[in-house]
SELO-932024 format. One line per 2 residues: number of its first residue (from 1); their letters; for each residue x, y, z of C-alpha. Coordinates in pm, 1 decimal, m for minus. Layout:
! SELO-932024
NUM) A) X:Y:Z ~ ...
//
This chain:
! SELO-932024
1) XX) m992.0:m792.5:m2082.0 ~ m830.9:m1120.2:m2110.7
3) XX) m739.7:m1435.3:m1847.1 ~ m392.2:m1322.9:m1864.1
5) XX) m476.1:m959.5:m1794.5 ~ m718.8:m992.8:m1534.7
7) XX) m437.0:m1243.9:m1368.4 ~ m191.5:m986.1:m1368.2
9) XX) m380.3:m694.8:m1213.7 ~ m475.9:m955.2:m908.9
11) XX) m85.9:m1004.5:m860.1 ~ m34.5:m670.3:m855.1
13) XX) m292.2:m567.3:m590.5 ~ m150.2:m802.8:m343.6
15) XX) 159.8:m718.1:m414.9 ~ 159.5:m389.9:m356.7
17) XX) m174.4:m312.9:m251.8 ~ m226.9:m544.3:74.0
19) XX) 142.0:m448.6:196.1 ~ 41.9:m97.7:109.0
21) XX) m285.9:m96.7:334.4 ~ m100.3:m314.9:621.6
23) XX) 147.2:m57.8:655.7 ~ m130.1:263.7:646.4
25) XX) m330.3:65.2:962.4 ~ m13.0:m17.4:1099.5
27) XX) 68.9:346.1:1115.0 ~ m229.3:493.5:1220.1
29) XX) m220.5:228.5:1508.7 ~ 86.1:312.8:1652.0
31) XX) m58.3:677.2:1672.9 ~ m300.6:577.2:1858.8
33) XX) m141.0:348.5:2101.2 ~ 127.3:588.3:2193.4
35) XX) m155.9:871.3:2219.9 ~ m328.8:600.6:2466.2
37) XX) 22.4:557.6:2683.1 ~ 68.0:910.4:2710.6
39) XX) m286.0:970.2:2850.9 ~ m525.0:1030.5:2625.5
41) XX) m824.8:779.5:2498.9 ~ m936.4:976.3:2209.0
43) XX) m849.5:734.0:1922.4 ~ m919.5:442.9:2179.7
45) XX) m1299.9:561.6:2261.0 ~ m1366.4:650.4:1884.5
47) XX) m1241.1:269.0:1759.0 ~ m969.1:417.6:1574.0
49) XX) m705.4:220.5:1806.7 ~ m731.1:m77.5:1612.1
51) XX) m580.9:m225.0:1247.4 ~ m910.3:m305.2:1089.2
53) XX) m830.8:m91.8:762.2 ~ m1213.7:5.7:697.1
55) XX) m1195.5:220.2:1066.5 ~ m837.2:366.7:937.2
57) XX) m948.4:426.4:514.1 ~ m1000.5:748.0:332.6
59) XX) m1183.0:704.3:43.4 ~ m968.2:862.4:m180.3
61) XX) m669.8:866.2:m30.3 ~ m691.6:429.0:95.3
63) XX) m902.4:312.6:m186.4 ~ m929.1:525.1:m501.1
65) XX) m596.5:638.5:m569.8 ~ m368.2:354.8:m502.8
67) XX) m610.0:75.3:m652.2 ~ m583.3:304.0:m1002.4
69) XX) m234.8:391.0:m996.4 ~ m237.4:m9.3:m1020.7
71) XX) m462.7:m82.1:m1282.2 ~ m382.1:174.5:m1483.9
73) XX) 41.8:116.0:m1430.0 ~ 77.2:388.5:m1307.7
75) XX) 456.7:454.7:m1180.7 ~ 342.8:703.3:m906.0
77) XX) 218.6:497.5:m645.1 ~ 88.2:668.5:m333.4
79) XX) m235.7:709.1:m104.4 ~ m288.2:786.3:252.9
81) XX) m537.5:718.8:527.6 ~ m765.2:923.8:775.1
83) XX) m582.4:1087.9:1075.6 ~ m609.8:977.0:1396.0
85) XX) m756.4:1178.8:1638.8 ~ m544.4:1276.0:1947.1
87) XX) m614.5:1551.3:2233.1 ~ m304.4:1705.7:2287.6
89) XX) m425.8:1827.0:2597.0 ~ m526.2:1466.0:2771.5
91) XX) m104.6:1379.6:2703.7 ~ 129.8:1378.6:2938.8
93) XX) 452.2:1572.2:2914.7 ~ 532.3:1895.4:2746.6
95) XX) 636.7:1746.7:2412.9 ~ 330.1:1430.4:2393.0
97) XX) 215.0:1549.5:1997.2 ~ 597.7:1545.5:1898.6
99) XX) 581.4:1139.2:2077.1 ~ 264.3:1072.6:1874.1
101) XX) 335.5:1193.2:1560.7 ~ 699.7:1073.6:1581.4
103) XX) 577.8:697.4:1642.0 ~ 414.7:662.1:1290.0
105) XX) 716.6:715.9:1112.2 ~ 873.5:493.9:1321.4
107) XX) 627.9:222.6:1296.4 ~ 710.1:186.5:882.4
109) XX) 1118.8:217.7:1006.0 ~ 1038.6:m144.9:1226.1
111) XX) 796.6:m274.6:962.3 ~ 1070.4:m232.6:705.4
113) XX) 1329.8:m380.4:952.4 ~ 1102.1:m659.7:1025.3
115) XX) 1037.5:m744.0:634.5 ~ 1433.0:m725.3:624.6
117) XX) 1470.8:m1015.8:859.4 ~ 1152.9:m1187.6:681.6
119) XX) 1358.4:m1214.2:357.1 ~ 1662.2:m1299.5:489.1
121) XX) 1504.4:m1618.5:612.9 ~ 1322.8:m1662.8:285.0
123) XX) 1617.8:m1663.8:104.6 ~ 1782.2:m1932.9:305.2
125) XX) 1487.1:m2128.2:404.7 ~ 1268.4:m2150.6:130.9
127) XX) 1401.5:m2234.0:m256.4 ~ 1053.3:m2291.4:m464.0
129) XX) 802.8:m2063.3:m660.1 ~ 669.3:m1964.8:m351.1
131) XX) 984.4:m1829.1:m185.5 ~ 1044.1:m1599.7:m520.5
133) XX) 683.1:m1423.9:m440.0 ~ 735.6:m1380.5:m85.7
135) XX) 1086.4:m1269.5:m205.5 ~ 941.1:m1013.7:m434.0
137) XX) 614.8:m905.6:m186.7 ~ 872.8:m879.7:68.2
139) XX) 1079.8:m613.2:m114.2 ~ 778.2:m434.5:m174.5
141) XX) 680.3:m400.8:191.5 ~ 1010.3:m283.9:274.5
143) XX) 1002.0:m36.4:22.6 ~ 647.6:93.1:71.3
145) XX) 736.6:108.8:437.1 ~ 1065.1:351.6:406.5
147) XX) 832.0:547.3:158.6 ~ 586.1:645.1:447.0
149) XX) 838.4:694.3:668.3 ~ 1024.6:937.4:461.9
151) XX) 713.7:1114.0:333.9 ~ 531.1:1152.5:683.7
153) XX) 869.9:1305.1:782.6 ~ 885.6:1598.9:533.5
155) XX) 846.3:1925.8:812.2 ~ 522.2:2053.0:683.1
157) XX) 141.6:1991.6:835.5 ~ m45.7:1823.0:802.3
159) XX) 194.5:1561.0:814.4 ~ 384.9:1426.6:1101.2
161) XX) 710.1:1594.6:1024.7 ~ 509.5:1948.5:1137.3
163) XX) 467.3:1814.2:1470.4 ~ 791.8:1628.0:1493.0
165) XX) 951.6:1977.8:1421.0 ~ 705.2:2209.4:1625.9
167) XX) 895.6:2229.4:1969.7 ~ 1239.2:2312.6:1778.8
169) XX) 1104.7:2575.0:1561.0 ~ 1041.4:2921.8:1724.0
171) XX) 662.2:2972.9:1804.3 ~ 652.0:3243.0:1472.5
173) XX) 770.1:2982.4:1213.9 ~ 487.7:2718.0:1390.6
175) XX) 236.1:2963.1:1340.8 ~ 341.0:3049.6:966.5
177) XX) 340.6:2640.7:899.0 ~ m15.4:2625.9:1008.8
179) XX) m110.2:2925.7:832.7 ~ m3.2:2839.4:516.1
181) XX) m90.6:2478.6:516.7 ~ m318.9:2435.8:245.7
183) XX) m84.6:2632.4:49.0 ~ 189.8:2387.5:135.7
185) XX) 22.5:2091.6:75.0 ~ m105.2:2169.3:m290.0
187) XX) 275.7:2273.3:m334.3 ~ 392.4:1892.3:m197.6
189) XX) 164.1:1743.2:m405.1 ~ 271.5:1958.3:m700.9
191) XX) 645.5:1800.5:m589.9 ~ 541.4:1467.1:m565.9
193) XX) 402.8:1487.9:m903.5 ~ 650.6:1645.3:m1087.5
195) XX) 969.1:1539.2:m895.1 ~ 845.1:1266.8:m714.3
197) XX) 1203.1:1032.5:m776.0 ~ 1402.2:1313.1:m646.9
199) XX) 1201.4:1307.9:m339.3 ~ 1220.0:931.5:m264.4
201) XX) 1581.9:941.8:m317.3 ~ 1603.8:906.9:12.3
203) XX) 1394.2:555.0:27.1 ~ 1559.0:411.7:m268.1
205) XX) 1920.8:460.4:m98.7 ~ 1761.7:320.8:231.5
207) XX) 1611.9:41.5:39.2 ~ 1909.0:m88.7:m102.8
209) XX) 2108.9:m90.3:254.8 ~ 1798.8:m302.2:383.4
211) XX) 1807.1:m521.3:71.5 ~ 2181.3:m594.4:147.0
213) XX) 2158.8:m634.5:557.9 ~ 1891.6:m888.9:497.3
215) XX) 2197.3:m1051.6:186.3 ~ 2408.4:m1048.0:426.0
217) XX) 2210.8:m1210.2:687.8 ~ 2104.9:m1500.4:450.0
219) XX) 2484.5:m1525.7:436.3 ~ 2595.2:m1572.3:830.7
221) XX) 2225.9:m1806.7:873.3 ~ 2406.1:m2044.9:592.3
//
């Protein structure tokens, strides 16, 4: 490996893996924080109410797969963290798990919106090569957060969407989803591997909308 290839790998790790790792940690932190606000301190007591990536990292989903996809130039970039532990019996209200589950995807939507505003300010106030690098990184940051939000809202267990949709389904449907969780997870993985472009069409559309919104905000700031 020559120096240029090494620098390119380092650039890609910085551009893709760093925003991905931050988005994952924020997602899991949001789960734990909302659980605590609703009366369950399980995540806090187990040391998971933290932005430290080491407490959330899954060896395969957080490190091996994402980094390998960058090193080998794979067009499919995805991963996951260890789920934050939540004891639903400690949660206040009938739909505590609904709000805890929804907090994760909503946190990524929030980060995507923050990235959109930051991108608008970069367009206006930073014009150097550093600005170009920040623009590229923020676009990646927005896309990664939107992808995490959309993916996690797929209404299957163990994804957040399975818990979000649970209060709205008949009990027998929820039971079927739980009993067939492993089979459905394998089917979902196959769908991602062979139909990922179709699956993440909403992500591309949302990212296009936010990038245009950032350009609009920048024009208003000029």
